[in-house]
N, C-alpha and C positions, 0 to 999 in steps of 0.2 A: 504494500500500500504506500507507494512512493511519495512520502512527505505529505500525506493527505490529512494528518490528524486535525489540523485547524478546520478542515472542511466538514468534520463531523461534530463540531461544537454547536450547541443550540443557538449561540449568538450568530453563527454564520447563516443558519436558516432564517433567523429574524431579519438579518441584513438583506437576504435574498428577497424576502417579502417586500421590503421597502424598495429595492431595486426594480421590482416588477409592478410597483404601484404607479400606474400611468398618471394619476391625478397628483400625487405628492412628489414623485421623483421625475416622471416624464421619460424622455428618451435618453439613453446613455450617450454621452458625448466624449468624455475624457476619463481616463484612469491613470493614476500615478501610484507606483508601488516601489518600495525600497526595503531591502533586507540586507543588513550589513552587520558584521561583528569583528572586533579587533582581536587579532591573534598574536601570539608571542613568537619570538625568534625560533624556538624549537618547532612549533607548528609549521612555520614557513620553510623550515629545512627538512623536516622528517615526516610530516603527516602525509597519508596516502593521497589527500586531495591536492597536493602540490607536486605529485610525481607523474611525469608524462607516460610512464608505463603501468600506472595503477589507475588513478582517477584523473584522467588527463583534462577534464573539463573545468577543474579548479572551482573558483568562486561561482562561475556561471552554472556549472553542473550542480552545485550545492545550493547556495543562497539564491542564485538566479532562477533556479527551478521554481522556487516558491513565488517569486515575483511574477514570472511568466504565468504560472498556474492561477494566481490571484486575478490577473488581468483577463485570462480566458474565462474564468469563473464569472466575472462581472459581465463579460460579453456573451454569455450563454454559449461559450465554447465555439463561437464562430471565429474561424481563423482570419488573421489579418492578411491583406494582400501583399504588403511589403514590410520588411524589417530593415532598419538601418542602425548599425552600432554607432554609439556616440564616440567621438574622438577622445583620446586620452586614456584608453584602456591600458591597464598595467599588467605586464606579464613578467614572470620570473625568468631566470637565465635559461631554464629548460623550455620556455615557451608556454607555460601553463598560466591561465588567466587568474590574476589575483584581485582585479577590480575592473568592472566594466558596466556599461549601461547601453540601452537601445531605445529607439522609438519605433512604434508599431502603427501602421496605417491601414484602415479598412476601406473597402470600396464605397461604403455609404458615408464616409467622412469621419467616423469615429477615429480617435487616436489615443495612444497610451505611451507611457514611458516607464522604464524600470531601471533601478540601479542595484548592483550587488557588489559586495566587497569583503575581503578578509583584512582590510587595512583601516577601517573606520569604526567608530563607536557602535555598540549594539543598538540597532534601530530596525523596526519592522512596521512601517507605515503603509497604509493603503487609503487612497482617496478616490472616490468615484463621483463624477459630476454629471448630472442630467440637465435637461432643459428646465426643470422646475426645482430640483432638490439636489442635495449633496450628502454623502455620508463619509465619515472619517474615523479611523481608529489607528492606534499607535502600538498595538501589540498583536498583530493579526496571526503570527505564526504560533507563538506561545503566550498565552495571556499573563498579565502581571500576577494574577492570583488563580490558583487552581479551582477555587470554589465559585468564582464569578468572573464575568468579563463584560466590558462595556463598549459602546460605540456611540458616536455623536451623529445625529441626523438633523438636517435642515430642510424644511419644505416650504417652498415659495417665499424665501426671505426677501426683505426689501429694507429701505431706509425709513426711519421715522420722519415725521413732518419737518423737523428742523435739520434733518440729515446729520444728526449727532450720534446716531446709534442704529441698531438693527431692530426690526420687528417683522415677524415673530423671531424670538431668539432660538438658536439651535437647542435641541433637546438631547439630553444624555439618557441612554437606555442601558440598564444593567440586567444581565441574564445570569441567574444562578443555576448551578448544575448539581446533579447527584453523582455523576460520574465524570472524571476528567476526560478530555478529548481523546487522549491516547487509549483509554479503555473503550470509548465509543468506536474508535477505529478498529480495534481488535474484535469487538463484538460484530461489527459490520463484516469483517473478513471471515469470521467464524460462520456467520449466517450464510455467506456466499458459498463457502465450502460445504456446509450442511445441506444446502439446497441441491447441490450436485450429488453428494454421496448418499443422502437418505431419501431425497425426493425425485432423483433422476432428472433434475432440471439441467438445461444447457448452461454453460458458463455465461454469466452476465457480462455483456460487452461494454457496459458503461465505463468502468475504470480503465480497461485497456485502450478504449477510444480516446479518453481524456489524456491518458499518458502519452499516446502517440502524438496527439496534437501539441502537447507541451514540448515533446522532443523535437517536433518539426520546427517550432519557433526557436528553440534553443540552438538547433543546428544552423538555422538561418543567421542568428546573431554571431555565432562563431565564424561562419562563412563571410559575413560582412566585415568582421575585424580582419580576417585574412586577406580580404580584397581591398584593404585600405579604407574601410568604413563606407563602402559603396552600398546602395540599396540592394537587397536580395529579395526576390519574389518567392512567396510561399507557394509550393506546388503540392496540393493535397493528394 
């Protein structure tokens, strides 16, 4: 279950409901995602994620996977048309990515950006902006607390009469849980296996399809970096 634990959190389901609310959120226009964490010299020298013969995708394959997945999640898993890596990617001496970002563009005008890094402070933000509303959270991969998680939503905001403030104000929503997201992920996996072994069901293609789309975007980012940050078209 490739880095999907955050997708099993009840908060994620609540945010999806807001995203799909055409009256409050409207049509998705922009997504910005960031997952970074600062690593020590030993990590940068010895961890498998910085070795070209082990986990050669580095920060892109680790933290970047989450950023790409969060963008696809917000976009209902519709693949972008083009991906362009942002200039300034940092690679180690072996050519493994330690820090990079990219912009994604859809045929209908949606756009997104993400940043991933082993070289900057622990950050895990996602912001989705629609025609009418916005949601934002700052701990999308692993919540600050195991027992609860929050997000901020803003629906049809504007300025007050004197243009000295906002109205209505963004609202914070807190979701409490009985099980941590990791347990929910394992339960989902066990259910999928049980449906095959005990009920004779065919494998559910939801997760393999999402994983493949995530990998397609990730590969396009890497290709764009290798091509000197030129746009790369996604071929499904």
